C-alpha positions in Angstrom: -7.3 22.6 12.9 -9.2 24.1 10.1 -9.3 23.2 6.6 -10.2 25.3 3.9 -10.8 24.2 0.3 -11.5 25.6 -3.0 -11.9 24.5 -6.5 -11.2 21.2 -6.1 -13.7 18.9 -8.5 -17.3 19.0 -7.2 -16.1 21.7 -4.4 -16.0 25.0 -5.2 -15.6 26.3 -1.5 -15.8 24.4 2.0 -14.5 24.5 5.8 -14.4 21.4 8.0 -12.9 21.2 11.6 -10.5 18.6 12.4 -9.6 17.8 16.4 -6.3 16.8 16.8 -5.3 13.5 18.4 -8.7 12.1 17.9 -10.9 10.1 15.2 -13.0 12.5 13.2 -15.8 11.0 11.5 -17.0 12.8 8.6 -20.1 11.1 7.5 -22.0 12.0 4.1 -23.8 10.6 1.4 -22.2 9.7 -1.8 -21.5 12.6 -4.3 -20.7 14.9 -1.5 -16.9 15.1 -2.3 -15.1 13.1 0.5 -12.7 11.5 -1.7 -12.0 14.6 -3.5 -11.5 16.2 0.1 -8.8 13.3 0.7 -7.0 13.6 -2.4 -6.9 17.6 -1.9 -5.2 17.0 1.4 -2.9 14.3 0.0 -2.0 16.5 -3.0 -1.1 19.5 -1.0 1.2 17.6 1.4 2.9 16.0 -1.6 3.3 19.2 -3.4 4.8 21.3 -0.5 7.5 18.3 0.0 8.3 17.5 -3.6 7.7 20.8 -5.3 5.2 19.1 -7.6 1.8 20.4 -8.7 -0.8 17.5 -8.2 -3.4 19.7 -6.2 -3.6 21.1 -10.0 -5.2 17.8 -11.2 -8.1 18.6 -9.1 -9.1 21.6 -11.0 -12.8 21.5 -11.8 -13.6 21.0 -15.6 -15.8 24.2 -15.6 -12.8 26.1 -14.4 -10.2 24.6 -16.7 -10.4 27.8 -18.9 -10.0 30.1 -16.4 -6.5 30.7 -14.7 -7.7 32.3 -11.4 -9.9 29.3 -10.2 -6.9 27.1 -9.3 -7.4 24.5 -6.5 -6.5 25.7 -2.9 -6.4 24.3 0.3 -5.4 25.7 3.7 -5.1 24.9 7.1 -2.2 22.2 6.8 0.6 24.0 7.9 1.8 21.5 10.7 1.3 18.6 8.8 4.4 17.3 7.2 3.3 13.8 6.7 0.5 11.9 6.1 -0.7 8.3 5.5 -4.1 7.5 3.6 -6.0 4.4 3.2 -7.7 3.7 -0.1 -7.9 1.6 -3.0 -4.6 2.9 -4.0 -3.1 1.4 -1.0 -4.9 -1.8 -1.3 -3.5 -2.4 -4.9 0.1 -1.1 -4.2 1.2 -2.3 -1.1 -0.6 -5.2 0.3 -1.0 -8.8 -0.9 2.3 -9.0 -2.9 3.3 -12.5 -4.1 5.5 -13.6 -1.2 3.9 -11.5 1.5 0.9 -9.9 2.7 2.2 -6.5 3.0 5.4 -4.5 1.7 8.0 -4.2 4.2 7.1 -6.6 6.8 10.2 -6.4 8.6 10.5 -2.6 8.9 6.7 -2.5 10.2 6.7 -5.2 12.8 10.2 -6.2 13.9 12.5 -3.5 13.0 11.3 -1.3 16.4 13.3 1.3 17.8 14.3 -1.6 20.6 15.4 -3.9 17.9 17.6 -1.2 16.5 19.0 -0.4 19.9 19.9 -4.5 20.6 21.6 -4.3 17.0 23.6 -1.5 18.0 24.8 -3.1 20.8 25.7 -6.3 19.6 27.7 -4.4 17.0 29.8 -2.2 19.4 30.8 -5.4 21.0 32.2 -6.7 17.5 33.3 -3.6 16.2 36.8 -4.7 16.4 36.2 -6.7 13.5 34.5 -4.1 11.4 37.6 -1.6 12.1 39.9 -4.1 10.9 38.1 -4.2 7.6 37.6 -0.5 7.3 41.3 0.3 8.3 42.6 -2.4 5.8 40.8 -2.0 2.5 43.4 -4.5 1.2 41.7 -7.4 2.8 38.3 -6.6 0.7 40.4 -6.4 -2.3 42.2 -9.8 -1.4 38.4 -11.0 -1.0 37.6 -9.7 -4.5 40.7 -11.2 -6.2 40.1 -14.6 -4.6 36.5 -14.6 -5.6 37.7 -13.6 -9.5 40.3 -16.5 -9.4 37.8 -18.7 -8.3 35.4 -17.4 -10.8 38.1 -18.2 -13.6 37.3 -22.1 -13.2 33.9 -21.7 -14.4 31.1 -23.9 -13.4 31.6 -27.7 -13.3 30.9 -30.7 -10.9 34.7 -31.1 -11.3 35.5 -27.9 -10.4 37.2 -26.9 -13.8 35.3 -26.1 -16.9 36.6 -25.6 -20.4 34.1 -22.8 -20.9 35.7 -20.7 -18.1 38.2 -18.3 -18.3 40.9 -20.3 -17.5 39.9 -23.1 -20.1 39.4 -20.5 -22.8 42.0 -18.3 -22.0 45.4 -21.0 -21.7 43.5 -24.4 -22.0 44.7 -24.5 -25.6 48.0 -22.6 -25.0 49.2 -19.3 -24.0 48.8 -17.6 -27.6 50.5 -14.2 -26.3 53.6 -15.9 -25.0 54.0 -18.0 -28.2 53.6 -16.1 -31.1 53.9 -17.6 -34.6 57.0 -17.0 -36.5 54.9 -15.3 -39.1 53.4 -13.0 -36.8 56.2 -11.9 -34.8 56.0 -8.4 -36.5 52.7 -7.6 -34.3 54.6 -9.0 -31.1 54.5 -5.5 -29.6 50.9 -5.1 -30.3 50.0 -8.6 -29.0 51.8 -8.4 -26.0 50.7 -5.1 -24.9 48.2 -4.3 -22.2 45.6 -3.1 -24.9 46.1 -6.3 -27.1 42.3 -7.1 -27.0 41.2 -3.6 -28.3 44.1 -3.8 -30.8 43.0 -7.3 -32.1 39.2 -6.0 -32.5 40.4 -2.9 -34.3 42.8 -5.1 -36.8 40.0 -7.4 -37.3 37.5 -4.8 -38.4 39.9 -3.4 -40.9 40.0 -6.5 -42.6 36.6 -5.5 -43.9 38.2 -3.1 -46.2 41.4 -4.9 -47.0 40.2 -5.9 -50.6 39.2 -2.5 -51.6 42.4 -1.4 -52.6 46.1 -2.4 -52.6 47.0 0.1 -50.0 46.7 0.2 -46.0 43.4 1.2 -44.9 44.7 3.0 -42.4 47.8 4.8 -43.5 47.7 4.0 -47.4 51.0 2.7 -47.8 51.1 -0.3 -50.3 50.2 -3.9 -48.8 50.3 -6.0 -51.7 52.9 -8.4 -50.4 51.5 -8.2 -46.6 48.1 -9.2 -47.1 48.5 -12.8 -45.9 50.3 -11.9 -42.9 47.6 -9.4 -42.1 45.0 -12.0 -42.5 46.9 -14.5 -40.5 46.4 -12.5 -37.1 42.5 -12.8 -37.1 43.1 -16.7 -38.2 45.4 -17.3 -35.3 43.9 -15.0 -32.5 40.4 -14.5 -31.1 39.8 -11.5 -29.2 37.6 -12.8 -26.9 40.1 -15.8 -25.9 42.7 -12.8 -25.3 40.4 -11.3 -23.2 39.6 -14.3 -21.1 43.5 -15.1 -20.7 44.5 -11.1 -19.8 41.4 -11.7 -17.0 43.4 -14.9 -15.6 47.0 -13.3 -15.7 45.8 -10.2 -14.4 44.2 -12.0 -11.1 47.1 -14.2 -11.1 49.5 -11.2 -11.0 47.2 -9.4 -7.9 47.4 -12.8 -6.0 50.8 -13.3 -6.6 51.6 -10.8 -4.0 50.2 -13.8 -1.3 51.1 -16.7 -2.9 54.3 -18.5 -2.1 57.3 -17.9 -4.4 57.1 -21.9 -5.4 53.5 -21.3 -6.3 54.3 -18.4 -8.2 57.0 -20.2 -10.0 54.7 -23.0 -10.9 52.0 -20.9 -12.1 54.2 -18.8 -14.3 55.4 -22.0 -16.0 51.6 -23.1 -16.4 50.5 -20.0 -18.0 53.2 -19.8 -20.6 52.3 -23.3 -21.7 52.3 -23.8 -25.5 50.0 -26.8 -26.0 47.6 -26.6 -23.2 46.9 -27.3 -19.8 47.8 -30.9 -18.8 45.8 -33.0 -16.3 48.3 -32.6 -13.6 48.3 -28.8 -14.1 44.7 -28.5 -13.8 44.9 -30.7 -10.9 47.4 -28.2 -9.3 45.6 -25.2 -9.8 42.2 -26.9 -8.7 44.6 -27.4 -5.4 44.9 -23.4 -5.0 41.6 -22.8 -6.0 40.5 -25.1 -2.7 42.8 -23.1 -0.6 41.1 -19.4 -1.8 37.8 -21.0 -1.6 38.2 -22.0 2.0 40.1 -18.5 2.9 37.5 -16.4 1.1 34.9 -18.0 3.1 36.7 -17.4 6.2 36.9 -13.7 5.3 33.6 -13.3 4.1 32.3 -15.0 7.3 34.3 -12.6 9.7 33.4 -9.7 7.8 29.7 -10.3 7.8 29.8 -11.4 11.2 26.4 -10.0 13.1 23.4 -10.9 14.8 22.2 -12.8 11.7 24.9 -15.3 12.3 25.1 -14.9 16.0 21.7 -15.8 16.6 21.4 -19.5 15.5 24.4 -20.7 17.7 24.4 -22.0 21.1 27.7 -20.7 22.2 29.1 -17.4 20.4 32.5 -18.2 21.9 32.6 -21.4 19.7 31.6 -19.8 16.2 34.2 -16.9 17.0 37.0 -19.4 17.9 36.1 -21.3 14.5 36.5 -18.4 12.6 40.1 -17.8 13.6 42.4 -18.7 10.3 45.6 -20.8 10.8 47.8 -20.4 7.7 49.7 -23.5 8.0 46.8 -25.3 6.5 47.1 -23.0 3.7 50.2 -23.9 1.9 49.8 -22.1 -1.1 49.1 -18.8 0.4 51.6 -18.9 3.7 53.4 -15.9 3.1 54.6 -12.7 5.2 52.1 -10.7 3.1 49.2 -13.1 4.0 50.0 -13.2 7.6 50.1 -9.6 8.1 46.4 -9.6 7.2 45.4 -12.5 8.8 47.1 -11.7 12.2 45.1 -8.3 12.0 42.0 -10.2 11.8 42.7 -13.0 14.1 43.6 -10.2 16.7 40.2 -8.6 16.3 38.3 -11.8 16.8 40.4 -12.3 19.9 39.1 -8.9 20.8 35.7 -10.1 20.6 36.4 -13.3 22.5 37.4 -11.4 25.5 33.8 -9.8 25.5 32.1 -13.4 24.5 29.9 -13.3 27.6 28.7 -10.0 27.2 27.9 -10.6 23.5 26.1 -14.0 24.2 23.9 -12.0 26.6 23.0 -9.2 24.0 22.3 -12.0 21.4 19.9 -13.6 24.0 18.3 -10.6 24.6 17.7 -9.7 21.0 16.3 -13.2 20.2 13.7 -13.2 23.1 12.9 -9.3 22.1 11.9 -10.6 18.4 10.0 -13.8 19.8 8.0 -11.4 21.9 7.3 -9.2 19.1 6.4 -11.5 16.8 4.1 -13.2 19.4 2.3 -10.1 20.4 1.6 -9.2 16.4 0.6 -12.5 15.7 -1.8 -12.7 18.5 -3.1 -9.5 17.8 -3.8 -10.2 14.4 -5.1 -13.6 14.5 -7.5 -12.5 17.5 -9.0 -9.7 15.0 -9.2 -12.8 12.2 -11.1 -15.0 14.6 -13.6 -12.7 16.1 -14.4 -11.3 12.9 -15.3 -14.6 11.1 -12.3 -15.1 8.8 -10.6 -18.5 8.5 -7.1 -17.3 8.3 -4.3 -17.0 10.4 -0.9 -14.7 9.8 2.9 -15.6 10.7 5.8 -13.6 10.7 8.4 -16.0 9.3 12.3 -15.4 8.9 13.6 -15.5 5.4 17.3 -16.6 4.6 18.5 -12.9 4.7 17.4 -12.2 8.1 14.7 -10.2 7.7 11.1 -11.4 8.3 7.6 -11.4 6.1 4.3 -11.7 6.9 2.5 -14.6 5.6 -1.1 -16.1 5.4 -2.1 -19.0 5.8 -5.7 -20.8 5.9 -7.1 -22.4 9.0 -7.6 -25.8 6.8 -4.1 -25.6 5.2 -0.7 -25.5 6.8 1.4 -24.1 4.3 1.7 -20.4 3.2 -0.6 -19.0 0.6 1.4 -17.2 -2.2 -0.6 -15.0 -4.7 -2.9 -13.8 -1.9 -4.9 -11.7 -4.0 -6.6 -14.8 -5.9 -7.9 -16.7 -2.8 -9.3 -13.6 -0.6 -12.7 -11.8 -1.6 -12.9 -8.3 -1.6 -14.3 -8.0 2.0 -11.5 -10.0 3.2 -8.8 -8.1 1.5 -10.2 -4.8 2.5 -10.3 -6.3 6.2 -6.8 -7.3 6.2 -5.5 -4.4 4.0 -7.0 -2.0 7.0 -5.4 -4.0 9.8 -2.0 -4.2 7.8 -2.3 -0.3 7.3 -2.6 0.5 10.8 0.6 -1.3 12.2 2.3 0.5 9.2 0.7 3.8 10.0 1.8 3.3 13.6 5.4 2.6 12.6 5.7 5.5 10.3 3.8 8.0 12.9 2.4 10.5 10.5 0.5 13.8 11.3 -2.5 13.0 9.8 -4.3 10.0 9.0 -7.2 9.5 6.4 -9.3 6.5 6.1 -11.6 6.8 2.7 -14.8 5.1 2.9 -12.6 2.0 4.9 -15.6 -0.4 6.2 -18.8 0.3 4.2 -18.1 -3.0 2.4 -18.4 -5.1 5.5 -21.4 -6.6 7.4 -22.3 -5.3 11.0 -20.2 -7.8 13.3 -17.1 -7.5 11.1 -17.5 -3.4 11.3 -17.3 -3.5 15.0 -14.5 -5.9 14.9 -12.3 -3.6 12.8 -13.3 -0.3 14.4 -12.4 -1.9 17.7 -8.8 -2.9 16.0 -8.3 0.5 14.6 -9.3 2.7 17.9 -9.1 0.8 20.8 -6.2 -1.4 21.0 -3.0 -0.9 22.8 -1.4 -0.9 19.2 -3.8 1.2 17.4 -4.8 4.7 15.9 -6.1 5.8 19.2 -5.0 9.3 20.2 -3.8 10.2 16.6 -5.4 12.7 14.4 -7.5 10.5 12.0 -10.2 11.7 9.3 -12.4 8.7 8.5 -14.6 9.7 5.6 -18.0 7.1 5.2 -21.2 7.3 3.5 -22.0 4.3 6.1 -23.8 5.4 9.2 -23.1 2.3 11.5 -19.9 3.6 12.6 -21.7 6.9 13.6 -24.3 4.8 15.5 -21.5 2.9 17.4 -19.0 5.3 18.2 -21.3 8.3 18.8 -24.6 6.9 20.2 -24.2 3.1 21.6 -20.5 2.8 22.7 -18.8 6.2 23.0 -17.6 5.0 26.6 -15.4 2.5 25.0 -13.4 5.1 22.9 -11.0 7.4 24.6 -10.5 9.8 23.3 -14.6 10.1 22.3 -14.6 10.4 18.5 -16.5 13.5 17.2 -18.5 13.1 14.1 -20.0 15.8 11.6 -22.3 15.3 8.6 -20.9 16.6 5.3 -23.3 18.5 3.0 -22.6 19.8 -0.6 -24.8 22.2 -2.0 -24.1 23.5 -5.3 -20.5 23.1 -5.0 -20.4 24.8 -1.3 -19.1 22.3 1.1 -20.3 22.7 4.8 -20.5 20.4 7.9 -22.8 20.0 10.9 -21.8 18.0 14.0 -23.3 15.0 15.0 -24.1 14.5 18.8 -25.3 11.7 20.7 -28.8 13.3 21.0 -28.9 13.7 17.1 -28.9 10.1 16.6 -32.6 8.7 17.2 -34.9 5.8 16.3 -37.3 6.9 13.4 -39.9 6.4 15.9 -38.6 9.3 18.0 -37.7 11.2 14.7 -41.6 11.2 13.6 -43.1 12.0 16.9 -40.8 14.9 17.1 -41.4 16.2 13.6 -45.5 15.8 13.8 -44.7 18.3 16.8 -42.5 21.0 15.5 -43.9 21.0 12.0 -45.9 23.9 11.2 -47.5 22.5 8.1 -50.3 19.9 8.5 -49.6 18.0 5.2 -45.7 17.4 6.5 -47.1 16.1 9.7 -49.6 13.7 8.3 -46.8 12.5 6.0 -44.8 11.6 9.5 -48.0 10.5 11.2 -48.1 7.7 8.3 -44.6 6.8 9.0 -45.2 6.7 12.4 -48.4 4.1 11.8 -46.1 1.8 9.5 -43.2 1.6 12.4 -45.7 0.5 14.8 -47.2 -2.1 12.4 -51.0 -0.3 12.9 -52.7 -0.8 9.5 -55.7 0.7 11.5 -58.5 2.9 10.4 -56.2 6.1 10.9 -53.5 4.3 8.7 -55.8 3.4 6.1 -57.0 7.0 5.9 -54.0 8.5 5.6 -52.9 6.6 2.9 -56.2 7.4 1.0 -55.4 10.8 1.1 -51.7 10.9 -0.1 -52.9 8.9 -2.7 -55.6 11.7 -3.4 -58.7 9.4 -3.3 -61.8 11.1 -3.0 -63.6 8.0 -1.5 -61.5 6.3 1.2 -60.9 2.7 0.5 -60.0 -0.1 3.3 -57.3 -2.2 1.8 -56.8 -5.7 3.7 -55.5 -9.1 2.7 -55.2 -8.2 -0.8 -58.7 -6.9 -1.2 -60.3 -3.6 -0.9 -63.4 -1.8 -0.1 -64.9 1.6 0.6 -64.5 2.7 4.4 -67.4 3.0 6.3 -68.7 6.5 8.1 -67.6 4.8 11.5 -64.1 3.9 10.5 -63.8 7.2 8.7 -65.2 8.8 12.2 -62.6 6.6 14.1 -59.9 7.4 12.0 -60.4 10.8 12.5 -60.3 10.7 16.1 -57.2 8.7 16.1 -55.5 11.1 13.8 -56.4 14.3 16.1 -54.6 12.9 18.8 -51.4 14.0 17.1 -52.6 16.3 14.8 -56.0 18.4 16.6 -56.6 20.6 13.6 -57.8 17.6 11.5 -61.3 17.4 12.0 -62.5 16.1 8.3 -61.3 14.2 5.6 -62.9 16.5 2.9 -60.8 19.8 3.9 -57.5 17.8 3.5 -58.3 16.0 0.5 -59.1 19.9 -1.0 -55.5 20.5 0.2 -53.7 17.6 -1.5 -55.6 17.8 -4.5 -54.7 22.1 -4.8 -51.6 21.6 -6.7 -50.6 25.2 -6.1 -51.1 24.4 -2.5 -48.8 21.5 -2.8 -46.1 23.3 -4.9 -46.4 26.2 -2.1 -45.5 23.3 0.5 -42.6 22.2 -1.6 -41.1 25.6 -2.3 -41.5 26.3 1.7 -39.8 23.2 3.0 -36.3 23.7 4.2 -35.3 20.1 4.0 -34.8 17.8 0.8 -36.6 14.9 2.7 -39.9 16.8 3.3 -39.7 18.0 -0.5 -39.5 14.5 -1.7 -42.6 13.4 0.3 -44.6 16.4 -1.5 -43.2 15.8 -4.7 -44.5 12.2 -4.6 -47.9 13.7 -3.4 -48.0 15.9 -6.2 -47.2 13.1 -8.9 -48.0 9.5 -7.9 -46.8 8.5 -11.5 -43.3 9.7 -10.2 -40.3 10.9 -12.3 -39.8 9.4 -15.6 -36.4 8.0 -14.7 -36.5 4.4 -13.0 -33.6 5.6 -10.8 -35.4 8.9 -9.4 -38.6 6.9 -9.0 -36.7 4.3 -7.0 -35.3 6.7 -4.8 -38.7 8.7 -4.3 -40.5 5.3 -3.4 -37.8 4.1 -1.0 -37.7 7.3 0.7 -41.4 7.3 1.2 -41.5 3.8 2.7 -40.2 3.1 6.0 -38.9 -0.6 5.7 -35.8 1.0 3.9 -34.7 3.2 6.9 -32.2 2.3 9.4 -33.3 1.9 13.0 -31.2 4.5 14.3 -31.3 7.5 12.0 -30.5 11.2 11.8 -33.5 13.7 11.7 -34.0 14.7 8.0 -35.5 18.2 9.1 -32.0 18.9 10.5 -29.4 16.9 8.3 -29.8 16.9 4.5 -29.7 13.0 3.8 -31.3 13.2 0.3 -29.1 14.0 -2.4 -29.1 17.1 -4.4 -29.3 15.8 -7.8 -32.6 14.1 -6.8 -33.9 17.1 -5.5 -32.8 19.1 -8.7 -34.6 16.6 -10.9 -37.7 17.3 -8.7 -37.3 21.1 -9.2 -37.5 20.6 -12.8 -40.9 18.8 -12.5 -42.2 21.3 -10.4 -41.1 24.2 -12.5 -42.6 22.0 -15.8 -45.9 21.5 -13.5 -46.2 25.3 -12.5 -45.7 26.1 -16.5 -48.6 23.6 -17.7 -50.7 25.2 -14.9 -50.2 29.0 -16.2 -50.7 27.7 -19.9 -54.1 26.1 -18.7 -55.2 29.2 -17.2 -57.7 31.0 -19.9 -56.1 34.6 -21.0 
C-alpha cells in the first residue's frame, strides 16, 4: 500500500509504503511530520465516511490564501475503518471515573461466542418473549399497575398524603361534589379538559377588574364576579390534575378488578370529606396485590441469562414464576385470567426444555469465567513483568455487564478516579494495552500508533512491544503503522530480536527536507555500533578532515586518550602548538609525542604525514566552507561547522545541539550511519547555513578592492 500526501501542515508532498498485515515502523526525528501523517490518514477516513472536511484543517498556513493548495492524501481506497492511539485516545476513552476503559463489557466479554451463547438461551425461552409480543395488553397492564402504585407516593407506611392519591381524593373528590354556588360550571368541572379549563379560568381572573364586562365575551358580569372568583378559591388545578390521574388509572384497571373491588373503589373515589383510615387500608391491600403481580410480570418478561445464571436450578426459578390468581383476590377475574394463562403456558413451554436450558446457562457461565481469567492473566502478567504494582479485575455490575477495575497490590479495594493515582508513564502503559484489546475487538483495516512508547524506560518498552505484537491476542498480523522518534524499538525488532516477531516488522527512516517527505528503509545491516560506523566512514569518506573527525570519535569510544587523540583534538581546536591535557593540567606536546601520534593516525589515514599541513587546512576558512558545502549529510556539516567557529552559534539551543553531536557520550550504542540517514534536524542546519553565509560575506568584505 502506497500513501501519497500533499499540503498537510509541514508536509508539502511525500510518499510512504505500508506493508499490509505487518508492523510498519516509521522512525523519524521530531518535527518531521509524524503526527501530521497520522492526523491526515484519520481525517481522510473520517471525511470519506461522514462527508466532513476535517482534512482541510491541516492546510499549511503559508497556503491559507491559495485555493489550489488543499490537503490531499491518496492510497487509502481499501481502508474503511481505522484505530489510532494518541493523546486524544488516552484522554477520551480510558481512565474513566468507574472503569479503566470505556465499554469494558463490549471489549472483553461480548465476543461472538458470548453472543452465540445468549442466542441459544434466548431461543429456549422465546415462548415467553412471544407471549409479550403477541399480547401488548400485558405491557399496558404492567404500566397501569405501576402508575397505580406510584399514586400512593413514597412513604414507609405505603401511603403518602403528598402522592397523587392523597392530593387528588385525600380531602374529598371535588369534581363529584361541586358546591351549590358553582353548579353553573358543572359541565366544565366534570369535562375531560377540566384542568386546562381551570387554568384558563384562573388566568382570566387577572383581567376581571379592568372592566365590568367579561374579559372573554365582553358581556356584563357585574353580578357574577363573586361566583367567577369562587372557582379559584374552591378548586386547585394541580389537585384536579392528580385526581384525574387517579381516576384514569383506576378506570383502566377496572377491566382486571373484580366487580366488588370496582364497586368499593367507586365509592371511595366519590367521597366528600376525604379518605378514612379503613379506606386507605383497603386501597393499600389492592396496592400490595398489584405490586406482587407487577413484580412477577416484570420478572417473567425480563427473564434471560442475567437472571438464570445466579440460580442453582433453572427449573425451580421458572416454576416459582408461575402465577396463581387465587392469591390475588382483587384481580381474580376472567380478563386477568386470560392474560395469566397465556403467560403460565409459556412458562410451561420453557419448563419442558429446562434441562437443555440449564446446560446452555452453565456453558455460558463457564465461557465468561474462562474469558475473564484469560484477560486478567494476560494484563496482570504484563503489569508484573513490566514492574507495575497494579492488577486489574473484570467485575460484574448489577445490570449484568462487566467493568475493568484497577487494584493496587497493597490495597484490596478497587481504585476509583484512576487518573489521580497513576503516573504519566503508567497511564500510557495501561492505555496502550487497553487500546490493543479494544482494537482486536473492533478489527479495523489500519492501526496507527503515534509515538506510543518513547516515554518508557528500556525494560518497560520491550514488555509493551512484547504484549502488543507477540501475544496470541495482540496486533500481530494486523496492518500497523508505528510512528516514533525513539530508536530503541527499531534496535529491538529489526536488529536484536527480529526472529521473535512473526511476521518480521519493517522499518523506515522518515526525512522532511523543505516540506518534501521521503523514507529510507532500515535493514538489520544498517544498524551498527558507532565503533563500526566510525571505522566504516574513515574508510569510505574522501576528505581527510571528515575522516579525522570520525577518528577522534573512534578514540573516544575506545577511551584512548593517547598521543593520537591529543594531536587530533589540538587540530580540531586549531592550536598551532599542540598541547597535552591530562588530569586537569596541560603542557606542550613533545616532538616524540607528536611523532608517535602521526604514526598512530597514519594507520587509519595514510595521507596524514605532518601536523602543519592539516593545521593549515583547518585554519583555511575557505577550505572549511568548501568542505561544509560539499558534505552530503547534515552530521558532517555540523562537525565542520564546529571547526569553523569554536564559539558556536549565539543561540544556546543550537550551541547545545552542536556540542552534543560532537561528543560520543551522547550517542546510543547502536545507531544508524549519519552518512546515510539525516539524523540532524534540518532547522539546525538552516541556522548553520546562515552563519556560514555571514562568514563568507565577511571574508568578501575583508578582501581589498
